[in-house]
LODRENBA-542807 format. One record per atom (N, C-alpha, C): residue number from 1; residue in three letters; atom name; z, y, x negated. Coordinates in steps of 0.1 Angstrom, whole numbers, plus 5000, padded with zeros to 4 digits. Each point is the difference from the previous one (the first is absolute). Example, Ala and Ser with C-alpha at 12.3 -4.5 7.8 and 13.67 -1.06 7.14 Angstrom:
<pts>
PT doza drenvo roti   zz   yy   xx
PT    1    ALA    N 5078 4943 4868
PT    1    ALA   CA 5000 5012 5009
PT    1    ALA    C 5000 5012 4991
PT    2    SER    N 4993 5011 5004
PT    2    SER   CA 5000 5011 4991
PT    2    SER    C 5008 5011 5008
</pts>
This chain:
<pts>
PT doza drenvo roti   zz   yy   xx
PT    1    MET    N 0931 6833 3319
PT    1    MET   CA 4992 4988 5002
PT    1    MET    C 4996 4999 5015
PT    2    ARG    N 5010 5003 5009
PT    2    ARG   CA 4997 4999 5014
PT    2    ARG    C 4989 5010 5004
PT    3    GLY    N 5001 5012 4994
PT    3    GLY   CA 4990 5010 5003
PT    3    GLY    C 4986 4997 4995
PT    4    GLN    N 4999 4991 4990
PT    4    GLN   CA 4987 4996 4995
PT    4    GLN    C 4994 4989 5008
PT    5    LEU    N 5007 4992 5008
PT    5    LEU   CA 4994 4990 5008
PT    5    LEU    C 4990 5004 5010
PT    6    PRO    N 5003 5011 5008
PT    6    PRO   CA 4990 5004 5009
PT    6    PRO    C 4987 5005 4993
PT    7    MET    N 5002 5006 4988
PT    7    MET   CA 4988 5005 4993
PT    7    MET    C 4992 4988 4995
PT    8    ARG    N 5007 4990 4995
PT    8    ARG   CA 4992 4988 4996
PT    8    ARG    C 4993 4993 5012
PT    9    GLY    N 5006 5000 5011
PT    9    GLY   CA 4994 4994 5012
PT    9    GLY    C 4988 5008 5004
PT   10    LEU    N 5001 5013 4999
PT   10    LEU   CA 4989 5009 5004
PT   10    LEU    C 4988 4998 4990
PT   11    GLY    N 5004 4999 4987
PT   11    GLY   CA 4990 4998 4990
PT   11    GLY    C 4992 4987 5002
PT   12    ARG    N 5007 4989 5004
PT   12    ARG   CA 4993 4987 5003
PT   12    ARG    C 4991 5002 5012
PT   13    LEU    N 5005 5007 5010
PT   13    LEU   CA 4992 5002 5012
PT   13    LEU    C 4987 5008 4997
PT   14    LEU    N 5001 5010 4992
PT   14    LEU   CA 4989 5008 4996
PT   14    LEU    C 4990 4991 4992
PT   15    ARG    N 5005 4992 4991
PT   15    ARG   CA 4991 4991 4993
PT   15    ARG    C 4993 4990 5009
PT   16    VAL    N 5007 4994 5009
PT   16    VAL   CA 4994 4991 5009
PT   16    VAL    C 4990 5007 5009
PT   17    THR    N 5003 5012 5005
PT   17    THR   CA 4991 5007 5008
PT   17    THR    C 4987 5004 4992
PT   18    SER    N 5002 5003 4987
PT   18    SER   CA 4988 5003 4992
PT   18    SER    C 4991 4988 4998
PT   19    VAL    N 5007 4988 4998
PT   19    VAL   CA 4992 4988 4998
PT   19    VAL    C 4992 4997 5013
PT   20    VAL    N 5007 5001 5011
PT   20    VAL   CA 4994 4997 5013
PT   20    VAL    C 4988 5009 5002
PT   21    ALA    N 5002 5013 4998
PT   21    ALA   CA 4990 5010 5002
PT   21    ALA    C 4988 4997 4991
PT   22    THR    N 5002 4997 4987
PT   22    THR   CA 4990 4997 4991
PT   22    THR    C 4992 4988 5004
PT   23    GLY    N 5007 4990 5005
PT   23    GLY   CA 4994 4988 5004
PT   23    GLY    C 4991 5002 5013
PT   24    ALA    N 5005 5009 5009
PT   24    ALA   CA 4992 5003 5012
PT   24    ALA    C 4987 5007 4996
PT   25    VAL    N 5001 5009 4990
PT   25    VAL   CA 4988 5008 4996
PT   25    VAL    C 4990 4990 4993
PT   26    VAL    N 5005 4991 4992
PT   26    VAL   CA 4991 4991 4993
PT   26    VAL    C 4994 4991 5011
PT   27    ALA    N 5007 4995 5010
PT   27    ALA   CA 4995 4992 5010
PT   27    ALA    C 4989 5007 5008
PT   28    LEU    N 5002 5013 5003
PT   28    LEU   CA 4990 5008 5007
PT   28    LEU    C 4987 5001 4992
PT   29    VAL    N 5002 5003 4987
PT   29    VAL   CA 4988 5002 4991
PT   29    VAL    C 4993 4987 4999
PT   30    ILE    N 5007 4988 4998
PT   30    ILE   CA 4993 4988 4999
PT   30    ILE    C 4993 4996 5013
PT   31    GLY    N 5007 5003 5012
PT   31    GLY   CA 4994 4998 5013
PT   31    GLY    C 4988 5008 5002
PT   32    PHE    N 5000 5012 4996
PT   32    PHE   CA 4988 5009 5001
PT   32    PHE    C 4988 4995 4992
PT   33    ILE    N 5003 4996 4988
PT   33    ILE   CA 4989 4995 4991
PT   33    ILE    C 4994 4987 5007
PT   34    ALA    N 5009 4991 5005
PT   34    ALA   CA 4994 4989 5007
PT   34    ALA    C 4993 5003 5012
PT   35    PHE    N 5005 5010 5008
PT   35    PHE   CA 4993 5005 5012
PT   35    PHE    C 4986 5005 4997
PT   36    ALA    N 5000 5009 4989
PT   36    ALA   CA 4987 5006 4996
PT   36    ALA    C 4990 4989 4995
PT   37    GLY    N 5006 4991 4992
PT   37    GLY   CA 4991 4989 4995
PT   37    GLY    C 4994 4992 5011
PT   38    GLY    N 5008 4997 5010
PT   38    GLY   CA 4995 4992 5011
PT   38    GLY    C 4989 5007 5008
PT   39    ILE    N 5001 5013 5001
PT   39    ILE   CA 4990 5008 5007
PT   39    ILE    C 4987 5000 4992
PT   40    VAL    N 5001 5003 4987
PT   40    VAL   CA 4988 5001 4992
PT   40    VAL    C 4993 4987 5000
PT   41    THR    N 5006 4988 5000
PT   41    THR   CA 4994 4987 4999
PT   41    THR    C 4996 4995 5014
PT   42    ALA    N 5004 5007 5011
PT   42    ALA   CA 4998 4994 5013
PT   42    ALA    C 4985 5000 5003
PT   43    ALA    N 4995 4989 5006
PT   43    ALA   CA 4986 4998 5003
PT   43    ALA    C 4999 4994 5013
PT   44    PRO    N 4990 5004 5008
PT   44    PRO   CA 4998 4994 5013
PT   44    PRO    C 4996 4985 4999
PT   45    PRO    N 5005 4991 5008
PT   45    PRO   CA 4996 4986 5000
PT   45    PRO    C 4986 4999 5005
PT   46    SER    N 4992 4991 4994
PT   46    SER   CA 4986 4998 5004
PT   46    SER    C 4999 4991 5012
PT   47    ASP    N 5011 4993 5004
PT   47    ASP   CA 4999 4991 5011
PT   47    ASP    C 5009 5004 5012
PT   48    ALA    N 5003 5013 5001
PT   48    ALA   CA 5009 5005 5010
PT   48    ALA    C 4994 4998 5014
PT   49    ARG    N 5008 4993 5008
PT   49    ARG   CA 4997 4997 5014
PT   49    ARG    C 5012 5001 5009
PT   50    ALA    N 4998 5005 5012
PT   50    ALA   CA 5011 5000 5010
PT   50    ALA    C 4994 5002 5013
PT   51    GLU    N 5009 5001 5010
PT   51    GLU   CA 4995 5002 5014
PT   51    GLU    C 4997 5015 5002
PT   52    GLY    N 5007 5009 4994
PT   52    GLY   CA 4997 5014 5001
PT   52    GLY    C 5001 5008 4987
PT   53    ILE    N 4996 5012 5000
PT   53    ILE   CA 5001 5009 4988
PT   53    ILE    C 5007 5013 5005
PT   54    VAL    N 5008 5005 4991
PT   54    VAL   CA 5005 5014 5002
PT   54    VAL    C 4998 5008 4988
PT   55    VAL    N 4995 5012 5001
PT   55    VAL   CA 4998 5009 4989
PT   55    VAL    C 5009 5012 5003
PT   56    LEU    N 5008 5004 4990
PT   56    LEU   CA 5008 5012 5001
PT   56    LEU    C 4993 5012 4994
PT   57    THR    N 4997 5010 5009
PT   57    THR   CA 4992 5011 4995
PT   57    THR    C 5006 5007 4989
PT   58    GLY    N 4991 5007 4992
PT   58    GLY   CA 5004 5007 4988
PT   58    GLY    C 4989 5002 4990
PT   59    GLY    N 4988 4995 5004
PT   59    GLY   CA 4988 5002 4991
PT   59    GLY    C 4988 4992 5005
PT   60    SER    N 4988 5004 4997
PT   60    SER   CA 4989 4994 5005
PT   60    SER    C 4998 4986 4994
PT   61    ALA    N 5005 4998 4988
PT   61    ALA   CA 4998 4987 4993
PT   61    ALA    C 5008 4989 5008
PT   62    ARG    N 5011 5004 5006
PT   62    ARG   CA 5008 4990 5008
PT   62    ARG    C 4992 4996 5012
PT   63    ILE    N 4994 5009 5008
PT   63    ILE   CA 4993 4997 5012
PT   63    ILE    C 4987 4993 4997
PT   64    ASP    N 4993 5004 4990
PT   64    ASP   CA 4988 4993 4996
PT   64    ASP    C 5003 4985 4997
PT   65    GLY    N 5011 4998 4992
PT   65    GLY   CA 5003 4987 4996
PT   65    GLY    C 5004 4991 5012
PT   66    ALA    N 5007 5006 5009
PT   66    ALA   CA 5004 4992 5012
PT   66    ALA    C 4988 4997 5009
PT   67    LEU    N 4991 5009 5002
PT   67    LEU   CA 4988 4998 5008
PT   67    LEU    C 4991 4989 4993
PT   68    ARG    N 4999 5000 4987
PT   68    ARG   CA 4992 4990 4994
PT   68    ARG    C 5006 4986 5001
PT   69    LEU    N 5013 4999 5000
PT   69    LEU   CA 5007 4987 5003
PT   69    LEU    C 4996 4996 5014
PT   70    LEU    N 5001 5009 5010
PT   70    LEU   CA 4996 4997 5013
PT   70    LEU    C 4986 4995 5001
PT   71    ALA    N 4991 5007 4993
PT   71    ALA   CA 4985 4997 5001
PT   71    ALA    C 4998 4987 4993
PT   72    GLU    N 5008 4995 4991
PT   72    GLU   CA 4998 4987 4994
PT   72    GLU    C 5007 4989 5008
PT   73    GLY    N 5005 5003 5011
PT   73    GLY   CA 5006 4990 5009
PT   73    GLY    C 5014 4995 4995
PT   74    ARG    N 5007 5008 4992
PT   74    ARG   CA 5013 4996 4995
PT   74    ARG    C 5011 5000 5011
PT   75    ALA    N 4997 5007 5011
PT   75    ALA   CA 5009 5001 5011
PT   75    ALA    C 4992 5004 5012
PT   76    SER    N 5006 5000 5012
PT   76    SER   CA 4993 5002 5012
PT   76    SER    C 5001 5015 5005
PT   77    ARG    N 5010 5007 4996
PT   77    ARG   CA 5002 5013 5005
PT   77    ARG    C 5008 5009 4990
PT   78    LEU    N 4998 5013 5000
PT   78    LEU   CA 5006 5009 4990
PT   78    LEU    C 5007 5011 5007
PT   79    LEU    N 5012 5003 4996
PT   79    LEU   CA 5007 5012 5004
PT   79    LEU    C 5000 5010 4988
PT   80    ILE    N 4996 5013 5003
PT   80    ILE   CA 5002 5011 4991
PT   80    ILE    C 5012 5008 5004
PT   81    SER    N 5011 4998 4993
PT   81    SER   CA 5012 5006 5004
PT   81    SER    C 5003 5014 4994
PT   82    GLY    N 5005 5009 5008
PT   82    GLY   CA 5003 5013 4994
PT   82    GLY    C 4988 5010 5001
PT   83    VAL    N 4991 4998 5009
PT   83    VAL   CA 4988 5009 5001
PT   83    VAL    C 5005 5013 5006
PT   84    ASN    N 4995 5011 4994
PT   84    ASN   CA 5003 5013 5006
PT   84    ASN    C 4996 5000 5015
PT   85    PRO    N 5008 5006 5008
PT   85    PRO   CA 4997 5000 5015
PT   85    PRO    C 4987 5007 5003
PT   86    ALA    N 4996 5009 4992
PT   86    ALA   CA 4988 5007 5003
PT   86    ALA    C 4987 4992 4996
PT   87    VAL    N 5002 4989 4993
PT   87    VAL   CA 4989 4992 4995
PT   87    VAL    C 4998 4988 5009
PT   88    GLY    N 4987 4999 5006
PT   88    GLY   CA 4997 4989 5008
PT   88    GLY    C 4990 4991 4993
PT   89    THR    N 4995 4991 5008
PT   89    THR   CA 4990 4990 4994
PT   89    THR    C 4988 5007 4995
PT   90    ASP    N 4995 5010 5008
PT   90    ASP   CA 4987 5007 4996
PT   90    ASP    C 5002 5007 4987
PT   91    ALA    N 5011 5007 4999
PT   91    ALA   CA 5003 5008 4987
PT   91    ALA    C 5001 4990 4988
PT   92    LEU    N 5007 4989 5002
PT   92    LEU   CA 5001 4991 4989
PT   92    LEU    C 4987 4993 4997
PT   93    ALA    N 4991 4998 5010
PT   93    ALA   CA 4987 4994 4997
PT   93    ALA    C 4992 5009 4991
PT   94    GLY    N 5002 5013 5001
PT   94    GLY   CA 4992 5009 4992
PT   94    GLY    C 5003 4999 4985
PT   95    THR    N 5011 4994 4996
PT   95    THR   CA 5003 4998 4986
PT   95    THR    C 4996 4987 4994
PT   96    LEU    N 4994 4991 5008
PT   96    LEU   CA 4997 4987 4996
PT   96    LEU    C 4985 4998 4999
PT   97    ASP    N 4996 4990 4992
PT   97    ASP   CA 4986 4996 5000
PT   97    ASP    C 4996 4992 5013
PT   98    GLY    N 4988 4998 5002
PT   98    GLY   CA 4995 4994 5012
PT   98    GLY    C 5006 4986 5002
PT   99    GLU    N 5001 4992 4989
PT   99    GLU   CA 5005 4986 5001
PT   99    GLU    C 5014 5000 5005
PT  100    LEU    N 5008 5008 4995
PT  100    LEU   CA 5015 5000 5004
PT  100    LEU    C 5001 5007 5013
PT  101    ASP    N 4992 5010 5003
PT  101    ASP   CA 5001 5008 5012
PT  101    ASP    C 4999 4990 5012
PT  102    ALA    N 4991 4990 4999
PT  102    ALA   CA 4998 4991 5011
PT  102    ALA    C 5012 4992 5004
PT  103    MET    N 5009 4998 4990
PT  103    MET   CA 5012 4993 5003
PT  103    MET    C 5010 5007 5009
PT  104    LEU    N 4999 5013 5000
PT  104    LEU   CA 5010 5008 5008
PT  104    LEU    C 4999 4997 5015
PT  105    ALA    N 4988 4999 5005
PT  105    ALA   CA 4999 4999 5014
PT  105    ALA    C 5005 4987 5006
PT  106    CYS    N 5000 4989 4992
PT  106    CYS   CA 5004 4987 5006
PT  106    CYS    C 5014 4996 4996
PT  107    CYS    N 5005 5003 4988
PT  107    CYS   CA 5011 4992 4995
PT  107    CYS    C 5011 5009 4994
PT  108    VAL    N 5000 5013 5002
PT  108    VAL   CA 5010 5008 4993
PT  108    VAL    C 5008 5008 5010
PT  109    ASP    N 5013 5001 4998
PT  109    ASP   CA 5009 5008 5008
PT  109    ASP    C 5006 5011 4991
PT  110    LEU    N 5001 5012 5006
PT  110    LEU   CA 5006 5011 4993
PT  110    LEU    C 5014 5002 5005
PT  111    GLY    N 5010 5001 4991
PT  111    GLY   CA 5014 5003 5003
PT  111    GLY    C 5003 5014 4996
PT  112    HIS    N 5004 5009 5010
PT  112    HIS   CA 5002 5014 4998
PT  112    HIS    C 5015 5004 4999
PT  113    ALA    N 5009 4990 5002
PT  113    ALA   CA 5014 5004 5001
PT  113    ALA    C 5007 5001 4987
PT  114    ALA    N 4997 4992 4990
PT  114    ALA   CA 5007 4999 4988
PT  114    ALA    C 4999 5013 4991
PT  115    ARG    N 5011 5004 4994
PT  115    ARG   CA 4999 5012 4992
PT  115    ARG    C 5005 4997 4985
PT  116    ASP    N 5005 4988 4999
PT  116    ASP   CA 5005 4995 4986
PT  116    ASP    C 5000 4985 5000
PT  117    THR    N 5005 4994 4989
PT  117    THR   CA 4999 4986 4999
PT  117    THR    C 5009 4992 5010
PT  118    ILE    N 5011 5006 5003
PT  118    ILE   CA 5009 4994 5010
PT  118    ILE    C 4992 5000 5014
PT  119    GLY    N 4994 5011 5003
PT  119    GLY   CA 4992 5001 5012
PT  119    GLY    C 4988 4990 5000
PT  120    ASN    N 4994 4998 4988
PT  120    ASN   CA 4989 4991 4999
PT  120    ASN    C 5005 4986 5003
PT  121    ALA    N 5012 4996 4996
PT  121    ALA   CA 5005 4987 5002
PT  121    ALA    C 5003 4998 5015
PT  122    ALA    N 5005 5010 5007
PT  122    ALA   CA 5003 4999 5014
PT  122    ALA    C 4987 5000 5008
PT  123    GLU    N 4990 5008 4996
PT  123    GLU   CA 4987 5000 5007
PT  123    GLU    C 4993 4987 4999
PT  124    THR    N 5001 4994 4987
PT  124    THR   CA 4993 4987 4998
PT  124    THR    C 5007 4989 5007
PT  125    ARG    N 5013 5000 5001
PT  125    ARG   CA 5008 4990 5007
PT  125    ARG    C 4995 5000 5015
PT  126    ASN    N 4999 5012 5006
PT  126    ASN   CA 4996 5000 5014
PT  126    ASN    C 4986 4995 5002
PT  127    TRP    N 4991 5003 4991
PT  127    TRP   CA 4986 4995 5000
PT  127    TRP    C 5000 4985 4999
PT  128    VAL    N 5007 4995 4990
PT  128    VAL   CA 5000 4986 4997
PT  128    VAL    C 5005 4992 5013
PT  129    GLU    N 5011 5005 5006
PT  129    GLU   CA 5005 4994 5012
PT  129    GLU    C 4990 5000 5011
PT  130    ASP    N 4993 5011 5002
PT  130    ASP   CA 4990 5001 5010
PT  130    ASP    C 4988 4990 4998
PT  131    GLN    N 4997 4998 4987
PT  131    GLN   CA 4989 4991 4996
PT  131    GLN    C 5004 4986 5000
PT  132    GLY    N 5013 4997 4998
PT  132    GLY   CA 5005 4987 4999
PT  132    GLY    C 4997 4994 4986
PT  133    PHE    N 4999 5008 4990
PT  133    PHE   CA 4997 4996 4986
PT  133    PHE    C 5013 4995 4993
PT  134    SER    N 4998 4990 4991
PT  134    SER   CA 5011 4995 4992
PT  134    SER    C 4997 5002 4985
PT  135    SER    N 4989 5005 4996
PT  135    SER   CA 4997 5003 4986
PT  135    SER    C 4992 5013 4999
PT  136    LEU    N 5001 5007 4989
PT  136    LEU   CA 4995 5013 4999
PT  136    LEU    C 4997 5003 4985
PT  137    ILE    N 4987 5005 4998
PT  137    ILE   CA 4997 5006 4987
PT  137    ILE    C 5004 5014 5000
PT  138    VAL    N 5008 5004 4990
PT  138    VAL   CA 5005 5014 4999
PT  138    VAL    C 4992 5007 4989
PT  139    VAL    N 4993 5011 5004
PT  139    VAL   CA 4992 5008 4990
PT  139    VAL    C 5006 5013 4998
PT  140    THR    N 5003 5003 4988
PT  140    THR   CA 5005 5014 4996
PT  140    THR    C 4999 5001 4985
PT  141    SER    N 5003 5012 4995
PT  141    SER   CA 4999 5002 4986
PT  141    SER    C 5010 4991 4992
PT  142    ALA    N 4997 4996 4988
PT  142    ALA   CA 5008 4991 4993
PT  142    ALA    C 5014 5006 4998
PT  143    TYR    N 5001 5013 4997
PT  143    TYR   CA 5014 5006 4998
PT  143    TYR    C 5008 5000 5013
PT  144    HIS    N 4993 5000 5011
PT  144    HIS   CA 5007 5001 5013
PT  144    HIS    C 5003 4986 5006
PT  145    MET    N 4995 4989 4994
PT  145    MET   CA 5001 4987 5005
PT  145    MET    C 5014 4995 5001
PT  146    PRO    N 5008 5001 4989
PT  146    PRO   CA 5014 4994 5000
PT  146    PRO    C 5008 5005 5012
PT  147    ARG    N 5000 5013 5002
PT  147    ARG   CA 5008 5006 5011
PT  147    ARG    C 4994 4996 5013
PT  148    SER    N 4987 5000 5001
PT  148    SER   CA 4993 4997 5013
PT  148    SER    C 5004 4985 5004
PT  149    LEU    N 4999 4991 4991
PT  149    LEU   CA 5004 4986 5003
PT  149    LEU    C 5014 4999 5004
PT  150    ALA    N 5009 5007 4994
PT  150    ALA   CA 5014 5000 5003
PT  150    ALA    C 5002 5005 5014
PT  151    GLU    N 4994 5011 5004
PT  151    GLU   CA 5002 5005 5014
PT  151    GLU    C 4993 4991 5010
PT  152    LEU    N 4988 4995 4997
PT  152    LEU   CA 4994 4991 5010
PT  152    LEU    C 5007 4987 5001
PT  153    ALA    N 5005 4995 4990
PT  153    ALA   CA 5008 4987 5000
PT  153    ALA    C 5012 5002 5009
PT  154    GLU    N 5007 5011 4998
PT  154    GLU   CA 5012 5003 5008
PT  154    GLU    C 4996 5001 5015
PT  155    ALA    N 4989 5007 5003
PT  155    ALA   CA 4996 5002 5014
PT  155    ALA    C 4995 4988 5007
PT  156    MET    N 4993 4991 4991
PT  156    MET   CA 4994 4988 5006
PT  156    MET    C 5004 4987 4991
PT  157    PRO    N 5012 4996 5001
PT  157    PRO   CA 5004 4989 4991
PT  157    PRO    C 4993 4987 5002
PT  158    GLY    N 4994 4998 5011
PT  158    GLY   CA 4993 4987 5003
PT  158    GLY    C 4985 5000 4997
PT  159    VAL    N 4995 5012 4995
PT  159    VAL   CA 4986 5001 4997
PT  159    VAL    C 4997 4998 4985
PT  160    GLU    N 4990 4992 4997
PT  160    GLU   CA 4996 4998 4986
PT  160    GLU    C 4992 5012 4996
PT  161    LEU    N 5004 5006 4988
PT  161    LEU   CA 4993 5012 4995
PT  161    LEU    C 4993 4997 4988
PT  162    VAL    N 4987 5003 4999
PT  162    VAL   CA 4992 4998 4988
PT  162    VAL    C 4996 5014 4994
PT  163    ALA    N 5005 5002 4988
PT  163    ALA   CA 4998 5013 4994
PT  163    ALA    C 4986 5001 4995
PT  164    TYR    N 4994 5012 5003
PT  164    TYR   CA 4986 5003 4995
PT  164    TYR    C 5000 5014 4994
PT  165    PRO    N 5005 5002 4988
PT  165    PRO   CA 5001 5013 4994
PT  165    PRO    C 4987 5005 4996
PT  166    VAL    N 4998 5013 5002
PT  166    VAL   CA 4987 5007 4996
PT  166    VAL    C 5004 5011 4990
PT  167    SER    N 4991 5003 4991
PT  167    SER   CA 5002 5010 4990
PT  167    SER    C 4994 5013 5003
PT  168    ASN    N 5006 5011 4996
PT  168    ASN   CA 4995 5013 5002
PT  168    ASN    C 4994 5005 4986
PT  169    PRO    N 4986 5001 5000
PT  169    PRO   CA 4994 5004 4987
PT  169    PRO    C 5004 5013 4994
PT  170    GLU    N 5006 5008 5008
PT  170    GLU   CA 5005 5013 4995
PT  170    GLU    C 5013 5000 4993
PT  171    LEU    N 5007 4989 5002
PT  171    LEU   CA 5013 4998 4993
PT  171    LEU    C 4999 4992 4987
PT  172    HIS    N 5006 5004 4990
PT  172    HIS   CA 4999 4993 4987
PT  172    HIS    C 5012 4992 4998
PT  173    LEU    N 5002 4989 5008
PT  173    LEU   CA 5012 4992 4999
PT  173    LEU    C 5000 4991 4988
PT  174    ASP    N 4989 4997 4994
PT  174    ASP   CA 5000 4991 4989
PT  174    ASP    C 5007 5005 4988
PT  175    ASP    N 5000 5014 4999
PT  175    ASP   CA 5008 5006 4989
PT  175    ASP    C 5010 5010 5006
PT  176    TRP    N 5007 4996 5010
PT  176    TRP   CA 5009 5008 5007
PT  176    TRP    C 5010 5008 4992
PT  177    TRP    N 5004 4994 4988
PT  177    TRP   CA 5010 5006 4992
PT  177    TRP    C 4994 5012 4992
PT  178    ARG    N 4987 5002 5001
PT  178    ARG   CA 4993 5011 4993
PT  178    ARG    C 4996 5011 5010
PT  179    ASP    N 4999 4996 5013
PT  179    ASP   CA 4995 5009 5010
PT  179    ASP    C 5011 5005 5009
PT  180    ALA    N 5003 5013 5000
PT  180    ALA   CA 5011 5006 5007
PT  180    ALA    C 4999 4997 5015
PT  181    ASP    N 4988 5001 5006
PT  181    ASP   CA 4999 4998 5014
PT  181    ASP    C 5003 4986 5004
PT  182    ALA    N 4994 4990 4992
PT  182    ALA   CA 5003 4986 5003
PT  182    ALA    C 5014 4996 4998
PT  183    PHE    N 5006 5006 4989
PT  183    PHE   CA 5014 4997 4998
PT  183    PHE    C 5009 5005 5011
PT  184    GLY    N 4998 5012 5004
PT  184    GLY   CA 5007 5006 5011
PT  184    GLY    C 4999 4993 5013
PT  185    LEU    N 4988 4995 5003
PT  185    LEU   CA 4997 4993 5012
PT  185    LEU    C 5008 4987 5000
PT  186    LEU    N 5000 4993 4989
PT  186    LEU   CA 5007 4987 4999
PT  186    LEU    C 5015 5002 5001
PT  187    VAL    N 5005 5010 4994
PT  187    VAL   CA 5015 5003 5000
PT  187    VAL    C 5004 5002 5015
PT  188    ARG    N 4992 5008 5007
PT  188    ARG   CA 5003 5003 5014
PT  188    ARG    C 5000 4988 5008
PT  189    GLU    N 4989 4992 4998
PT  189    GLU   CA 4999 4988 5008
PT  189    GLU    C 5010 4989 4997
PT  190    TYR    N 5004 5000 4987
PT  190    TYR   CA 5011 4991 4996
PT  190    TYR    C 5013 5004 5007
PT  191    GLY    N 5003 5013 5000
PT  191    GLY   CA 5012 5005 5007
PT  191    GLY    C 5000 4997 5015
PT  192    LYS    N 4988 5001 5007
PT  192    LYS   CA 4999 4997 5014
PT  192    LYS    C 5002 4985 5002
PT  193    PHE    N 4994 4992 4991
PT  193    PHE   CA 5002 4986 5001
PT  193    PHE    C 5015 4995 4999
PT  194    LEU    N 5007 5006 4990
PT  194    LEU   CA 5014 4997 4999
PT  194    LEU    C 5008 5004 5012
PT  195    MET    N 4997 5012 5006
PT  195    MET   CA 5007 5004 5012
PT  195    MET    C 4997 4990 5011
PT  196    THR    N 4988 4995 5002
PT  196    THR   CA 4997 4991 5010
PT  196    THR    C 5007 4987 4998
PT  197    ALA    N 5000 4995 4987
PT  197    ALA   CA 5007 4987 4997
PT  197    ALA    C 5015 5002 5002
PT  198    GLY    N 5006 5011 4996
PT  198    GLY   CA 5014 5002 5002
PT  198    GLY    C 5004 5000 5015
PT  199    ARG    N 4991 5007 5008
PT  199    ARG   CA 5003 5001 5014
PT  199    ARG    C 4999 4986 5007
PT  200    GLN    N 4991 4992 4995
PT  200    GLN   CA 4999 4986 5006
PT  200    GLN    C 5011 4991 4995
PT  201    ILE    N 5004 5001 4987
PT  201    ILE   CA 5011 4992 4995
PT  201    ILE    C 5013 5003 5008
PT  202    LEU    N 5002 5013 5003
PT  202    LEU   CA 5012 5004 5007
PT  202    LEU    C 4999 4999 5015
PT  203    ALA    N 4988 4995 5005
PT  203    ALA   CA 4997 4998 5014
PT  203    ALA    C 5002 5012 5008
PT  204    LEU    N 4995 5012 4994
PT  204    LEU   CA 5001 5012 5007
PT  204    LEU    C 4987 5002 5009
PT  205    PRO    N 5001 5007 5011
PT  205    PRO   CA 4988 5002 5008
PT  205    PRO    C 4991 5010 4993
PT  206    PRO    N 4987 4998 5002
PT  206    PRO   CA 4991 5010 4994
PT  206    PRO    C 5002 5013 5007
PT  207    PRO    N 4997 5011 4992
PT  207    PRO   CA 5001 5014 5006
PT  207    PRO    C 4990 5001 5011
PT  208    ALA    N 5003 5010 5009
PT  208    ALA   CA 4991 5002 5011
PT  208    ALA    C 4987 5005 4995
PT  209    THR    N 4989 4995 5006
PT  209    THR   CA 4987 5003 4995
PT  209    THR    C 4990 4998 5011
PT  210    ALA    N 4988 5007 4998
PT  210    ALA   CA 4990 4999 5010
PT  210    ALA    C 4994 4986 4999
PT  211    GLY    N 4995 4995 5011
PT  211    GLY   CA 4993 4987 5000
PT  211    GLY    C 5008 4989 5005
PT  212    GLY    N 5013 5001 5002
PT  212    GLY   CA 5008 4989 5004
PT  212    GLY    C 5002 5001 5015
PT  213    SER    N 5004 4989 5006
PT  213    SER   CA 5003 4999 5014
PT  213    SER    C 5010 4989 5002
</pts>
């Protein structure tokens, strides 16, 4: 009988571990479905206004959307964060139509330091402090928005952030469960978002990255 007690205890431990592991997997799956659903249904607000705009580079649709907000008077100045160091205003102007091109000369700043989302947040914080802004429209792809807001909110806790998600027509996110590329992108972004959330919950410092100071 005494020899059977440790085995019974081990059996209970294994059953509890199995239940906990199964619960964790179910929670991850449910969380992913909710994450994907939120991205698919995300839409830019029609009345977005703030003191400044930041767009996180990663596609022409993002920059075009941010410049149009600026042209409509939704904010007074725009930061394009994460621009390749080799790209200047002249090179960027060559990719835009005349209407948006005119905005570059007066009201747009290029940030060349950031290399990732953490760097975007640090670069944006420095710009916001220099400008004295307290509110900001954030322009990036819908799938990138949750992690971007988390990083920006951590870097600038006193700044109001207005999400302005833009869609990439090349991505088939509406039926992500049928499209391997869209599914893979959402899984990777969900994993990065969980890592960001976990780091912030545990109050761990962000990893070293370009764009901070």
